[in-house]
N, C-alpha and C positions, 0 to 999 in steps of 0.2 A: 311502393305500390307497383311500379312498372315491372320490377323483377317478378312479382307475383302474377301480374297480368300476362307476362310473357312465358310463364311456365307451361310447357306443352300439355301436361296432363292436369293442370290446375292444382297440383299439390306442391308445397314447398316445405323444406326442413330448414329451420334457422341456421344450423351448423353448415349446411350445404351453401346457403346464401353467403355466409361469411367467406367461405373458400372461393366461390364462383365470382364474387364481386369485390373482393379485396378489402372487406371491412376489417378494422383493427381487431375487433372481437365481437362475439355474439351480443354482449351486453350493450354495445354501441347502438343497437337498433331494436333490441328485444322489447322495449317499452311500447313500441308501435303496435305489436300484435294484439294486445288486449283491447285497444281502441277499435281495431278493425273487426275483432270478434263482436264487440258490443254493437258496432254499426251494422252487423250482419253481412259484412263483406267477405269474411273468412270463417271457417269452422275448424276448431281444433279436433284432430284425429289422433287418438292415442293408440299405442300398441302395434304399430306397423313396424316390423323389424326392430322392436324395442326402442323406437325413436318417436319423437313427437313431430307430427306433420300438421300443416294447416292447409285446408282445402278451400280454394276460391269458390265463392258463391255467385250466382247469377246477378249481375249488376252492370249498369251502364258506366259506373265509376271506373271500371277497368279500361274501357275504351278511352275515357277521358285521361286516365293515367298515361296511356300510350301516346295519345295526342300531345299531351303536355311535354312528355319526354322528347318526342320528335321535334316539336317546336323549339325547345331549349337547345337541342343538338344542332338544328338547322341554323339557329341564330348565334351559335357558340355562346350562349348565355351561361354565365357562371351559375352553378346550382349552389344555393346557400346551404351551410351546414345547419340543418334544422334539428339535428339530434341533440347537440350539446347545448 
């Protein structure tokens, strides 16, 4: 969520996130996107340069995501692998 929250224009492409953040593969986190769509936090945008993008929707959850990331980094807290 923090990567989406930090997106300058509010749009992210799953393949770009894999490259930018060093995920082993897109499938390692792709199951997160449908839940964020259902929660109304992101909206799927098709047909932009023949790629799928997700657009961040207005929510205080994004502020919380950044706050939690900052707290974890400040305390050097290990982030558990919640994907597997």
